[in-house]
ROZAFI-99267 format. One record per residue (C-alpha): residue number from 1; residue in three letters; chain; x, y, z. Coordinates in Angstrom, 1 decimal. Last residue first. Layout:
ROZAFI-99267
NODE    nr   rest   kette        u        v        w
NODE   NUM    ALA       A        X        Y        Z
...
***
This chain:
ROZAFI-99267
NODE    nr   rest   kette        u        v        w
NODE   150    GLY       A     30.6     76.4     14.3
NODE   149    ASP       A     34.0     74.7     13.9
NODE   148    GLN       A     33.9     71.6     16.0
NODE   147    SER       A     36.1     71.5     19.1
NODE   146    LEU       A     33.0     71.7     21.4
NODE   145    LEU       A     31.5     68.7     19.8
NODE   144    ALA       A     34.7     66.6     20.3
NODE   143    ALA       A     34.9     67.7     23.9
NODE   142    LEU       A     31.3     66.6     24.4
NODE   141    LEU       A     32.0     63.2     22.9
NODE   140    PRO       A     35.1     62.8     25.0
NODE   139    SER       A     33.0     63.6     28.1
NODE   138    GLU       A     34.5     66.2     30.4
NODE   137    ASP       A     35.6     65.0     33.8
NODE   136    PRO       A     34.3     67.3     36.5
NODE   135    LEU       A     30.6     66.5     35.9
NODE   134    PHE       A     28.5     69.5     35.0
NODE   133    PRO       A     28.0     68.6     31.3
NODE   132    ASN       A     26.1     65.4     32.2
NODE   131    VAL       A     26.2     63.5     29.0
NODE   130    ILE       A     23.5     61.2     27.7
NODE   129    THR       A     24.5     59.3     24.6
NODE   128    VAL       A     22.4     58.9     21.5
NODE   127    GLY       A     23.3     56.1     19.1
NODE   126    ARG       A     20.0     54.4     19.4
NODE   125    TRP       A     20.3     54.4     23.2
NODE   124    THR       A     23.4     55.3     25.1
NODE   123    PHE       A     23.5     55.8     28.9
NODE   122    GLY       A     26.7     57.6     29.9
NODE   121    HIS       A     25.1     60.0     32.4
NODE   120    GLN       A     21.6     58.8     33.4
NODE   119    LEU       A     19.3     61.7     33.0
NODE   118    ASP       A     18.8     64.8     35.2
NODE   117    GLU       A     22.0     66.7     34.5
NODE   116    SER       A     21.4     66.7     30.8
NODE   115    LEU       A     23.2     67.3     27.5
NODE   114    VAL       A     21.7     64.8     25.0
NODE   113    LEU       A     24.4     63.7     22.5
NODE   112    ARG       A     24.8     61.9     19.2
NODE   111    CYS       A     21.9     63.5     17.4
NODE   110    ARG       A     20.4     61.9     14.3
NODE   109    ASN       A     17.1     63.8     14.4
NODE   108    GLU       A     15.1     60.6     15.3
NODE   107    ALA       A     17.6     59.8     18.0
NODE   106    ALA       A     17.2     63.3     19.6
NODE   105    VAL       A     13.4     63.1     19.3
NODE   104    SER       A     13.5     59.7     21.0
NODE   103    MET       A     15.7     60.9     23.8
NODE   102    VAL       A     13.4     64.0     24.4
NODE   101    VAL       A     10.4     61.7     24.3
NODE   100    ALA       A     12.0     59.4     26.8
NODE    99    ASP       A     12.5     62.3     29.2
NODE    98    TRP       A      8.8     63.1     28.8
NODE    97    ILE       A      7.8     59.4     29.5
NODE    96    ARG       A      9.9     59.0     32.6
NODE    95    PHE       A     12.6     56.4     31.7
NODE    94    GLU       A     12.2     52.9     33.1
NODE    93    HIS       A     14.6     51.3     30.6
NODE    92    ASP       A     12.4     48.9     28.7
NODE    91    VAL       A      9.0     50.5     29.4
NODE    90    SER       A     10.0     54.1     29.1
NODE    89    LEU       A     12.2     53.4     26.1
NODE    88    ASP       A      9.4     51.5     24.5
NODE    87    PHE       A      6.9     54.3     25.0
NODE    86    ALA       A      9.5     56.8     23.8
NODE    85    SER       A      9.9     54.8     20.5
NODE    84    GLN       A      6.2     55.2     19.9
NODE    83    PHE       A      6.3     58.9     20.9
NODE    82    ALA       A      9.2     59.5     18.4
NODE    81    ALA       A      7.1     57.7     15.7
NODE    80    TRP       A      4.2     60.0     16.5
NODE    79    THR       A      6.5     63.0     15.9
NODE    78    SER       A      7.8     65.4     18.5
NODE    77    ASP       A      8.8     68.6     16.9
NODE    76    VAL       A     12.3     70.1     16.4
NODE    75    VAL       A     13.4     73.6     17.3
NODE    74    GLU       A     16.6     74.9     15.6
NODE    73    PHE       A     18.6     77.3     17.8
NODE    72    SER       A     18.9     81.0     18.6
NODE    71    ASP       A     15.3     82.1     17.8
NODE    70    ALA       A     13.9     79.2     19.7
NODE    69    TRP       A     16.0     80.1     22.7
NODE    68    GLY       A     14.7     83.7     22.5
NODE    67    LEU       A     11.1     82.3     22.2
NODE    66    VAL       A     11.6     80.5     25.5
NODE    65    ALA       A     12.9     83.7     27.1
NODE    64    ASP       A     10.0     85.8     25.8
NODE    63    ARG       A      7.5     83.2     26.9
NODE    62    ALA       A      9.0     83.2     30.4
NODE    61    SER       A      8.9     87.0     30.6
NODE    60    GLU       A      5.3     87.0     29.4
NODE    59    ARG       A      4.1     84.3     31.8
NODE    58    SER       A      5.7     86.2     34.6
NODE    57    ARG       A      8.9     84.9     36.1
NODE    56    ALA       A      9.0     83.2     39.5
NODE    55    GLY       A     12.2     81.4     38.5
NODE    54    GLN       A     11.1     78.1     40.0
NODE    53    ARG       A      7.5     78.1     38.8
NODE    52    MET       A      7.4     80.5     35.9
NODE    51    LEU       A     10.9     79.7     34.5
NODE    50    VAL       A     10.4     76.0     35.1
NODE    49    LEU       A      7.0     76.0     33.3
NODE    48    MET       A      8.5     77.8     30.3
NODE    47    LEU       A     11.5     75.4     30.3
NODE    46    GLU       A      9.2     72.4     30.2
NODE    45    GLY       A      7.5     73.7     27.0
NODE    44    LEU       A     10.9     74.5     25.5
NODE    43    VAL       A     12.1     70.9     26.3
NODE    42    GLN       A      9.1     69.4     24.7
NODE    41    GLY       A      9.6     71.5     21.5
NODE    40    PRO       A     12.9     69.6     21.2
NODE    39    LEU       A     15.9     71.9     20.9
NODE    38    LEU       A     18.5     71.1     18.4
NODE    37    VAL       A     22.1     72.3     18.6
NODE    36    ALA       A     24.7     71.5     15.9
NODE    35    PRO       A     24.2     74.6     13.8
NODE    34    GLU       A     25.0     76.8     16.8
NODE    33    PRO       A     28.4     75.3     17.6
NODE    32    LEU       A     28.3     75.0     21.4
NODE    31    ARG       A     30.7     77.3     23.2
NODE    30    GLU       A     28.2     79.9     24.4
NODE    29    VAL       A     25.9     77.2     25.6
NODE    28    LEU       A     28.7     75.7     27.7
NODE    27    GLY       A     29.7     79.1     29.2
NODE    26    ILE       A     26.1     79.8     30.2
NODE    25    ALA       A     25.7     76.4     31.7
NODE    24    LEU       A     28.9     76.6     33.7
NODE    23    GLY       A     28.0     80.0     35.1
NODE    22    VAL       A     24.5     78.9     36.1
NODE    21    ARG       A     26.0     75.6     37.5
NODE    20    GLU       A     28.4     77.5     39.8
NODE    19    ALA       A     25.9     80.2     40.7
NODE    18    ASP       A     23.3     77.7     42.0
NODE    17    GLY       A     20.0     77.4     40.2
NODE    16    ILE       A     17.9     79.4     37.8
NODE    15    GLY       A     20.0     81.9     35.8
NODE    14    GLU       A     18.5     81.3     32.4
NODE    13    ALA       A     21.6     79.2     31.5
NODE    12    TYR       A     20.6     77.1     34.5
NODE    11    ALA       A     17.2     76.6     33.1
NODE    10    LEU       A     18.6     75.8     29.7
NODE     9    VAL       A     20.8     73.0     31.3
NODE     8    ASN       A     17.8     71.7     33.2
NODE     7    THR       A     15.6     71.6     30.1
NODE     6    ASP       A     17.7     69.3     28.1
NODE     5    ILE       A     20.1     70.4     25.3
NODE     4    VAL       A     20.0     68.2     22.2
NODE     3    VAL       A     23.2     67.7     20.3
NODE     2    ARG       A     24.4     67.1     16.7
NODE     1    MET       A     27.8     66.0     15.5
***
């Protein structure tokens, strides 16, 4: 099973946010099987902005953190086909366009999960389900992913 990690989860794992979510995000990322994780380039671009704006990091520090994530997990690009699907997702389900791009890239790369606190938990589109990993009841799909041998 493949998974995309959204910007908010990575930002928490970088120490931005309340201590509880930071700890949960770090623990989650450490438990994810590395080969299963994909990071859309879109997410890493957003992360750089969050690290500079909310984390008050220098451009250099933010860049180094983003490149560290890219060194740890596979980065996938946004194709024109992903954008076309994202336009439909935005119109049909009222997603913000950049969130729709993340969902489209996940679907295009045969992911089953998008881990995000900001998107609609439980929403499934083209076989991709959004899971909020900070909810008290763990999703069965997330539990199955975490039980995979990495």
